[in-house]
C-alpha positions in Angstrom: -6.9 138.9 58.7 -10.0 141.0 58.0 -13.4 140.1 56.2 -14.6 142.1 52.9 -17.3 141.8 50.7 -17.4 142.6 47.1 -20.8 143.1 45.0 -20.9 142.2 41.2 -23.1 143.3 38.7 -22.9 142.9 34.7 -22.1 145.8 32.8 -24.3 144.4 29.9 -27.6 143.3 32.1 -29.1 142.0 28.8 -26.6 139.3 29.3 -29.1 138.2 31.7 -31.8 137.6 29.6 -30.3 137.3 25.9 -27.2 135.0 27.3 -24.1 135.5 27.2 -21.6 136.6 23.9 -18.8 134.0 23.8 -16.4 136.8 25.1 -18.7 136.7 28.2 -19.1 133.3 28.5 -15.1 132.5 28.8 -15.2 135.4 31.3 -17.5 133.9 33.3 -16.1 130.7 33.2 -12.8 131.9 34.0 -14.5 134.3 37.1 -16.0 130.7 38.8 -12.7 129.1 38.3 -10.9 131.8 39.8 -13.7 131.9 42.8 -13.1 128.3 43.1 -9.4 128.5 43.4 -9.8 131.3 45.9 -12.4 129.4 48.0 -10.2 126.2 48.0 -7.2 128.3 49.3 -9.4 129.1 52.1 -9.6 133.2 50.8 -13.0 133.1 49.2 -15.0 132.1 51.8 -18.4 132.5 50.0 -19.6 133.5 46.7 -23.1 133.2 44.5 -25.6 135.6 43.0 -28.8 136.6 43.1 -31.4 134.5 40.9 -33.4 137.1 39.1 -32.3 139.1 35.7 -33.3 142.2 36.4 -31.6 145.6 37.0 -31.3 144.5 40.7 -29.3 141.5 40.1 -26.3 141.1 41.6 -23.6 139.0 42.6 -21.4 138.8 46.3 -18.2 137.3 46.9 -17.6 137.4 50.8 -13.6 136.7 51.5 -10.6 137.5 54.0 -7.8 139.4 53.3 -4.8 140.5 55.3 -5.8 144.4 54.4 -8.0 146.3 51.9 -5.3 147.0 49.2 -5.0 142.5 49.2 -9.0 142.5 49.0 -9.2 145.1 46.5 -6.3 142.9 44.2 -8.6 140.1 44.5 -11.5 141.8 43.4 -9.9 143.7 40.5 -8.2 140.3 39.7 -11.4 138.5 39.3 -11.4 137.7 35.5 -14.9 138.8 35.1 -14.1 142.7 36.3 -10.9 142.5 34.1 -12.9 142.2 31.0 -15.2 144.2 32.1 -17.9 141.9 32.2 -19.0 142.8 35.5 -18.5 145.9 37.5 -17.2 145.3 41.3 -17.6 147.5 44.3 -15.5 146.5 47.6 -17.1 147.0 51.1 -15.3 146.2 54.5 -17.5 143.5 55.8 -17.8 141.4 59.1 -19.6 137.9 59.5 -21.6 138.0 62.5 -22.8 134.7 62.3 -23.1 131.7 60.1 -24.1 127.8 60.7 -21.5 125.7 61.8 -21.8 124.0 58.8 -20.3 126.6 57.2 -17.9 127.8 59.7 -14.3 128.3 58.0 -11.4 128.6 60.1 -9.7 131.9 60.5 
């Protein structure tokens, strides 16, 4: 299994300062539930976002997948990406170190 990271950015940055539309709220809720399910299954290792509300704001998802195509499917299957509430970009990634309290078996 290889590690990958996908970076998420809001397609409508004003959602960070003006609030979410009902459609965005539903997509973000589905996005969080999707990542929580994948984390419980050991696919997603970590996910979160910066605590800023400007044009530099982004989220990340670090995951393990069998191939770049598998990682791409996970990213494209993210409800926030499917709903076009967030745009995503995939990167090959390698965890070089982490706190033992965060370690996930390979």
